[in-house]
Every structure is written in structure tokens, then in C-alpha cells.
C-alpha positions in Angstrom: -13.6 -30.9 -18.9 -14.6 -27.2 -19.2 -14.1 -25.0 -16.1 -15.7 -21.7 -15.2 -13.6 -18.6 -14.6 -14.8 -15.6 -12.8 -13.8 -12.4 -14.6 -13.2 -9.3 -12.3 -13.0 -6.0 -14.1 -10.6 -3.3 -12.9 -11.1 0.3 -14.0 -8.0 2.5 -14.0 -8.5 6.2 -13.6 -5.8 8.9 -13.6 -4.6 12.1 -15.4 -1.9 11.9 -18.1 1.0 12.7 -15.8 1.2 9.1 -14.4 1.5 7.3 -17.7 4.3 5.1 -16.3 2.1 4.1 -13.4 -0.7 3.1 -15.9 1.8 0.8 -17.7 2.9 -0.7 -14.3 -0.7 -1.4 -13.3 -1.2 -3.4 -16.5 2.0 -5.4 -15.9 0.9 -6.1 -12.3 -2.5 -7.4 -13.4 -0.8 -9.7 -16.0 1.4 -11.0 -13.2 -1.6 -11.5 -10.8 -3.5 -13.4 -13.5 -0.6 -15.9 -13.7 0.2 -16.2 -10.0 -3.1 -15.6 -8.3 -5.8 -15.9 -11.0 -5.2 -19.4 -12.2 -5.2 -21.1 -8.7 -8.4 -19.3 -7.8 -10.2 -19.8 -11.2 -10.5 -16.1 -11.8 -9.1 -13.5 -14.2 -8.6 -9.7 -13.9 -9.5 -7.6 -16.9 -8.1 -4.0 -17.0 -10.4 -1.3 -18.3 -8.8 2.0 -19.4 -9.6 4.6 -22.0 -6.6 3.7 -24.2 -8.0 0.2 -24.9 -11.7 0.4 -24.1 -12.8 3.7 -25.6 -12.7 5.2 -29.1 -13.0 8.6 -30.8 -16.5 10.1 -30.6 -18.6 13.1 -29.7 -21.1 13.9 -27.0 -23.2 16.9 -26.0 -21.8 16.5 -22.4 -18.2 16.7 -23.5 -15.2 14.3 -24.0 -15.5 12.7 -20.6 -19.0 11.5 -21.4 -17.6 9.6 -24.4 -15.1 7.8 -22.2 -17.6 7.1 -19.4 -20.1 5.7 -21.9 -17.6 3.4 -23.5 -16.2 2.2 -20.2 -19.6 1.8 -18.5 -20.2 0.9 -14.9 -19.7 -2.9 -15.1 -16.5 -3.1 -13.1 -15.6 -4.5 -9.7 -12.6 -2.5 -8.6 -11.8 1.2 -9.2 -8.1 2.2 -9.1 -7.4 6.0 -8.9 -3.9 7.5 -9.1 -3.0 11.2 -8.7 0.3 13.1 -8.6 0.8 16.7 -9.8 -2.2 17.1 -12.1 -5.8 17.0 -11.1 -7.0 16.9 -14.7 -9.3 18.8 -17.0 -12.7 20.0 -15.6 -15.8 18.2 -16.9 -19.5 19.1 -16.9 -20.0 17.2 -13.6 -16.7 17.6 -11.7 -13.4 19.4 -11.4 -11.7 16.7 -13.5 -12.3 13.5 -15.4 -10.6 11.5 -12.7 -12.9 13.1 -10.0 -16.0 12.4 -12.1 -15.0 8.7 -12.6 -14.3 8.4 -8.9 -17.7 9.9 -8.0 -19.4 7.5 -10.3 -17.6 4.6 -8.5 -18.3 6.0 -5.1 -22.0 6.3 -6.0 -22.1 2.6 -6.9 -20.4 1.8 -3.6 -23.0 3.7 -1.7 -25.7 1.8 -3.5 -24.1 -1.6 -3.0 -21.0 -1.6 -0.7 -20.1 -5.3 -1.2 -20.1 -5.2 -5.0 -17.3 -2.7 -5.7 -13.9 -1.8 -4.1 -12.1 1.5 -4.4 -8.3 1.8 -4.3 -6.8 5.3 -4.4 -3.1 6.1 -4.6 -1.2 9.4 -4.4 2.3 9.8 -5.6 4.4 11.4 -2.9 7.6 12.5 -4.7 9.1 16.0 -5.3 7.7 17.8 -8.4 10.2 19.8 -10.6 9.7 23.5 -9.9 9.0 24.2 -13.6 6.1 21.7 -13.5 4.4 23.0 -10.3 0.9 24.4 -10.9 -0.3 25.6 -7.5 -4.0 25.5 -8.5 -3.7 21.8 -9.5 -1.9 20.9 -6.2 -4.6 22.7 -4.2 -7.3 20.8 -6.0 -5.5 17.5 -5.2 -5.1 18.4 -1.6 -8.8 19.3 -1.3 -9.8 16.1 -3.1 -7.6 14.1 -0.8 -9.1 15.7 2.3 -12.6 15.1 1.0 -12.3 11.4 0.2 -10.6 10.8 3.6 -12.7 12.9 5.9 -16.1 12.8 4.2 -16.1 9.6 2.2 -14.1 7.3 4.5 -11.6 6.3 1.8 -8.3 4.9 3.1 -5.8 6.1 0.5 -2.2 5.1 0.3 0.9 7.0 -0.8 3.8 5.7 -2.8 7.2 7.1 -3.9 8.3 4.9 -6.8 6.6 2.8 -9.4 8.2 -0.3 -7.9 6.6 0.5 -4.6 3.2 1.0 -6.2 3.5 -2.3 -8.0 4.3 -4.1 -4.7 1.3 -2.5 -3.1 -1.0 -3.6 -6.0 0.3 -7.2 -5.8 -0.9 -7.2 -2.2 -4.0 -5.0 -2.4 -5.7 -6.3 -5.5 -5.9 -10.0 -4.6 -7.1 -9.0 -1.1 -10.0 -6.9 -2.4 -10.9 -9.3 -5.2 -11.3 -12.1 -2.7 -13.3 -9.8 -0.4 -15.8 -9.3 -3.3 -15.7 -12.9 -4.3 -16.4 -14.2 -0.8 -19.1 -11.7 0.1 -22.2 -13.7 1.1 -25.6 -13.2 -0.6 -24.2 -10.9 -3.3 -24.9 -11.6 -6.9 -21.6 -10.9 -8.5 -21.6 -8.5 -11.5 -18.7 -10.4 -13.0 -19.2 -12.7 -16.0 -18.2 -16.3 -16.6 -16.7 -18.1 -19.4 -16.1 -21.7 -20.3 -12.6 -22.8 -21.2 -10.4 -25.8 -21.3 -9.1 -27.5 -18.2 -7.2 -24.9 -16.2 -3.8 -25.7 -15.0 -3.8 -24.9 -11.3 -0.8 -24.3 -9.0 -2.0 -24.7 -5.4 0.2 -24.4 -2.4 0.3 -28.1 -2.0 1.8 -28.5 -5.4 4.8 -26.2 -4.9 8.2 -27.8 -4.9 11.5 -27.1 -3.1 12.8 -24.8 -5.8 9.5 -22.8 -5.7 9.8 -22.4 -1.9 13.4 -21.3 -2.2 12.5 -18.6 -4.7 9.6 -17.5 -2.5 12.0 -17.3 0.5 14.5 -15.1 -1.4 11.8 -12.8 -2.6 10.0 -12.3 0.7 13.2 -12.1 2.7 14.4 -9.3 0.4 11.1 -7.5 0.6 10.9 -7.9 4.4 14.4 -6.3 4.8 13.5 -3.6 2.4 10.5 -2.6 4.4 12.5 -2.7 7.7 15.1 -0.5 6.0 12.5 2.0 4.8 10.9 2.1 8.2 14.3 2.8 9.9 15.1 5.5 7.4 11.7 7.2 7.9 12.1 7.0 11.7 15.6 8.5 11.6 14.2 11.3 9.4 11.4 12.2 11.7 13.6 12.0 14.7 15.9 14.5 13.1 13.0 16.8 12.1 11.5 16.8 15.6 14.9 17.6 17.1 15.3 20.5 14.6 11.9 21.8 15.6 12.8 21.6 19.3 16.0 23.5 18.5 13.9 26.1 16.7 11.8 26.7 19.8 15.0 27.0 21.9 16.3 29.5 19.3 13.4 31.7 19.9 14.4 32.1 23.5 18.1 33.0 22.8 19.2 36.4 24.2 16.5 36.4 26.8 13.7 36.8 24.2 10.3 35.6 25.2 8.6 34.1 22.1 5.0 34.8 21.6 2.4 32.1 21.9 1.7 32.4 18.2 5.4 31.8 17.3 5.5 28.7 19.4 2.2 27.4 18.0 3.5 27.8 14.5 6.5 25.7 15.2 4.4 23.1 17.0 2.0 23.1 14.1 4.8 22.3 11.6 6.0 19.6 14.0 2.6 18.0 14.2 2.2 18.1 10.4 5.6 16.2 10.0 4.6 13.6 12.6 1.2 13.0 11.0 2.9 12.6 7.6 5.2 10.0 9.1 2.3 8.1 10.6 0.5 8.1 7.3 3.6 6.9 5.4 4.6 4.1 7.8 1.1 2.6 8.1 1.2 0.8 4.7 4.8 -0.1 5.2 4.0 -1.9 8.5 1.2 -3.9 6.8 3.4 -4.9 3.9 6.3 -5.8 6.2 4.1 -8.1 8.3 2.6 -9.7 5.2 6.0 -10.5 3.7 7.6 -11.7 7.0 4.7 -14.2 7.5 5.1 -15.4 3.9 8.9 -15.8 4.2 8.5 -17.8 7.5 5.8 -20.0 6.0 7.9 -20.7 3.0 10.8 -21.6 5.3 8.6 -23.9 7.3 7.1 -25.6 4.1 10.6 -26.1 2.7 11.8 -27.8 5.8 8.8 -30.1 5.9 9.1 -31.0 2.2 12.8 -31.6 2.4 12.4 -34.0 5.3 9.7 -35.9 3.4 11.4 -36.2 0.1 15.2 -35.9 0.7 17.9 -36.5 3.3 18.5 -32.9 4.3 22.0 -31.6 3.5 23.5 -30.2 6.8 25.1 -27.4 4.7 21.7 -26.4 3.5 20.4 -26.4 7.0 23.2 -24.1 8.1 22.5 -21.7 5.2 18.8 -21.6 6.2 19.7 -20.9 9.8 22.0 -18.1 8.8 19.2 -16.5 6.8 16.7 -16.7 9.7 19.3 -15.4 12.2 20.0 -12.5 9.9 16.3 -11.7 9.6 15.9 -12.1 13.3 18.7 -9.6 13.9 17.1 -7.1 11.6 13.9 -7.5 13.6 15.7 -7.1 17.0 17.5 -4.0 15.8 14.3 -2.4 14.6 12.5 -3.3 17.9 15.3 -1.4 19.8 15.2 1.7 17.5 11.4 1.9 17.4 11.1 1.5 21.2 13.5 4.3 21.7 11.7 6.4 19.2 8.3 5.7 20.9 9.7 6.7 24.2 11.0 10.0 22.8 7.6 10.7 21.1 5.5 9.9 24.2 7.8 12.1 26.3 7.1 15.2 24.2 5.2 17.8 26.4 1.5 18.3 25.7 1.8 21.8 24.4 -1.0 22.0 21.8 -4.0 20.1 20.6 -2.4 19.5 17.1 0.8 18.1 18.7 -1.2 15.9 21.1 -3.1 14.4 18.2 0.0 13.8 16.2 1.7 12.1 19.1 -1.3 9.8 19.3 -1.2 9.0 15.6 2.5 8.2 15.6 2.3 6.2 18.9 -0.5 4.0 17.5 1.5 3.1 14.4 4.7 2.5 16.2 3.1 0.4 18.9 1.5 -1.7 16.1 4.8 -2.2 14.5 6.6 -3.1 17.8 3.8 -5.7 18.5 4.3 -7.2 15.1 8.0 -7.3 15.5 7.9 -9.0 18.9 5.5 -11.6 17.5 7.6 -12.2 14.4 10.8 -12.5 16.6 9.1 -15.4 18.5 8.1 -17.0 15.2 11.7 -16.9 14.0 12.9 -18.4 17.3 10.4 -21.3 16.9 11.6 -21.9 13.3 15.2 -22.1 14.4 14.3 -24.7 16.9 12.8 -26.8 14.1 16.2 -26.7 12.4 18.0 -28.1 15.4 
């Protein structure tokens, strides 16, 4: 019997310096179509100039050719920037900016019919490839979309990290559009043969074991990155404190301007930390919940279908205990870090704001960690 599939179109916009990322986005979408699309009777279609445009000419310039070929019939806009802002067009400072502005205009007209995901690559740029004017444009653009357009952008350091983010973000936003009430979707439908579904209830023991390994690995990776980021900022803040102390050596009395400059740099570092850990906290919590749910489902399924092997139970318990220890260690280190941050003197407006930003994210993480610690405890009790 034919089934209907909802097609969601994803438009990818970026300059040419993130070509590897463009390839990664395509691979993630193919993966999402297999793992997420089939169970939900939907499919993601990637729109990009390489596959959906063609040579041509326009009075308005090259960008108009691409924009006309792509059109505005898409549901999600993905923007990526790193070291290049792009070539100016008749309407904007670059093709990427023009494409973003077109998407944002559509959002203003109908907020529930389009989602915008923007990512900035946050890795060092080789000195020979640095173009100050390009970086300035990117910083101004980033500030504008955050402050004036309420866009929550995320940063990434590696292609693998970007791929992980997209695996989480795209399904979330697609479902948000799909489930919006009283909205006439701009997606199209097609008839096809019977679709093979793979719902949660149809997963087997081997599927859950694979899910556990994947989510456990990701959870520990996130905790490791959070610990590294926290150790880094702790060192940076200590160095800035030493810098202030150094200004007073030999009986010198530093000027207010000198102290405020150091405090300004400290605040900037702290704000950067808060910005970086926010997505990591969300992703950590997501993967922890999924790993625990997979553990729980595996236990239930094993009890129903098999006589549980005591050795398997011990292996499972060891895995949970290891995860719980990682959570406990992170709670301790983050609590100590929070205490150190909150004890910083209120010397300037910038530093006070940075303290607040960092404290909010760290408190959120500690709250999640405590809740997840309790969940792990309950799961261990089930294995007794």
C-alpha cells in the first residue's frame, strides 16, 4: 500500500573555504534519512549550488543566478562561516549574507515555516591565509545576527564535531516545523511503496548494545572536552590575576586603565568559555539520556526474551559505574570552578557580566550532572 513521505528541503549556504564541511553536511543528511527519516515518514533533500544551480547570466550578477535556481522553497537554512566572508553582491557584503537575509526575511514573515541554523568554525587560521578585512566582516555579521536578529549560533572546532551537532540539531528543528499547529507546510509529498520502518519498539538487543557503546563514547567525549575547557579557562584566569599582581611589583601603582584592560581581556575569555560550553552541555545531556535509556531497554528486553547471563550483567554494571565516576569527577571539578568564579571580586561591569554568563552555564551543567548521577544509581539498582 502506498505511503506518503514529507520532503523537507535543506539549503546549505557558505563560502568556498569550508568545502569539507559542505561534504560532511551531505553525508549527515544521508545518514539522517536512513536513521531518522524512515521511522518518521520524511526525507531531507539538500539544496546547494553545486547540484541545484547551473551556468547562466543575470543583470543582477552571479548571485542572482544561484538564488533564482535555488528559489525560496526550503524549510531549513544552514549557514557556515570560517575565515572567508565571501564575494560582495548587489544586495549584501557576500553571497552567504544575501542568502541568509533572504531566509531571515522569510522567517520574519512566517516564523513557524522555516528554521535557521548557523555555525562558525572556531579553529586557528594559518597566518598566510588571514585576511583582516574578511575576519572583521565575519565578526560584525556574527554580532549582528546575535544581537539584532536573535539568532543562536553555535561554534565548532572539527568536522566531526559539526557532524555530531547536525545529527542532533536537524531532526529537532525538522520535527519542530512538522509539528507546528495550523501551519500549511511548504514541503511536498510523494507516493512510494510500503516504507520499511524501524521504530523504537522494533529494536533488538544488538541494536541497543550498539546504541549504548555509541552514546557512552559520546558522553565521555563531551565530559572530557568540558573538563579540558574548564582547565584551560582556570589557567587563563589565574594568568590574568598574576598579570594584575605583576603591575604592582616594585611598589608601582597601576592606573585604572591598565587594570581595566586586563579585566576586559579576562571577561572576553570567560564569555568565550560560556559560549563554547553551552552546546557541549546540551549535547552531553542528550547523549547521557540516550545511553541510559538504551541500557534500560536492553535490560527489559533481555529479561523478556532470554535468561540473563550474570557475566553480561557485570559488564553492564561496570560500564554504568565507569560513567557514574566520570559524572562524579566532573561534578567535583565544576563545583570547585564555580566557587572560584563566583569569588572573583566585582571590579568592572564587563567582568561581572562574564561571571554571570559563566555561572549560568556551569550551574546548568552541575544540575544536569546531579540528575544524571541519580539516574545512573537507579539503573544500577535494577541490575541487582
